[in-house]
Residue, then its C-alpha position, 0 to 999 in steps of 0.5 A: m505545489r501538487a498538481t490537480a488530482v484526477l481522482d482524490l479519495d479519503i475513506s475510513v473503513a472497518r479494519q477487516w480482511s474482507n474489506v480489502e477486496l471491496l476497497r480495491g474494487a471501489v478504487q478501480t471503479c472510481a478511477l475508471a469513472a474518472e477516465v484514468d488509463a487502464e494500466t494506471v488503474r491496475r497498478v494503483a489497485l494492486a498497490f492500494a490492496e497491498l497497503c491495506e493488507n499491511g495496514i491491517k496486519y501491522g496496526s494495533a489489534g484492538e482498533s476497529h478501523i483504518r484510514v485510506h487515501v488515494s490521489i491520482e494526479p496527471a503525472a503520479a499516484h499517491i496511496r496512503v493507508e493509516s492504521p492505529l498503533a498502540a500508544g508509543e509504538g513505532v513502525p513494526l520491525p517486520l515492516v521495517r525489515a520488509l521495506e529494507d529488503i526491497e531497496h535494491a532492484e533485484a528485490f522481487a526476484a530475490k524474495v521469490e527465490a528465498i520463498a521457493g522451496t519453503d513451507s513457511p510463509a514469508g512476509g514482504l513479497g507483496l511490497a517487493r512486487l510493488a517496488h519491482e513495478g516502480c512504486r516508492l514505498r515508505a512507512e511513517v508514524h504520526g502520533d499513534w498512527l502508522a502510515v504505509i505510503a506508495e507513490l508511483s509514476r503514471s503510465t502515459 
């Protein structure tokens, strides 16, 4: 059984890059109003924005919205961003690779080192940073929806 949430938000929004920062700010404001500690707010807002970016990036281009859920409980926070997929599509391969790359403790430093000195943008740096900060990350497909999920322990 899950603990009672200090903050519990479910939002469906237009699938637009410009909404990421607006949503991040809204989650921060709501968490602060719920008297969540500043370090947890920072970590949740960072993870939330990164997952929104991945939901927009990897979702089906023809769809108009994403669904987001944030739950902050006494001991943990849970963030879930769902984005529509084309019928029958699985977790996008670049996302699978990015999640596989961050399974070891040195993933963030390795990702930064791999990007250094290259002119080509590389994916997965944001997810590697989240893993480095202690987020447990995964992606799932439910019907025609891709869910990118982060779970993190709360600061005390």
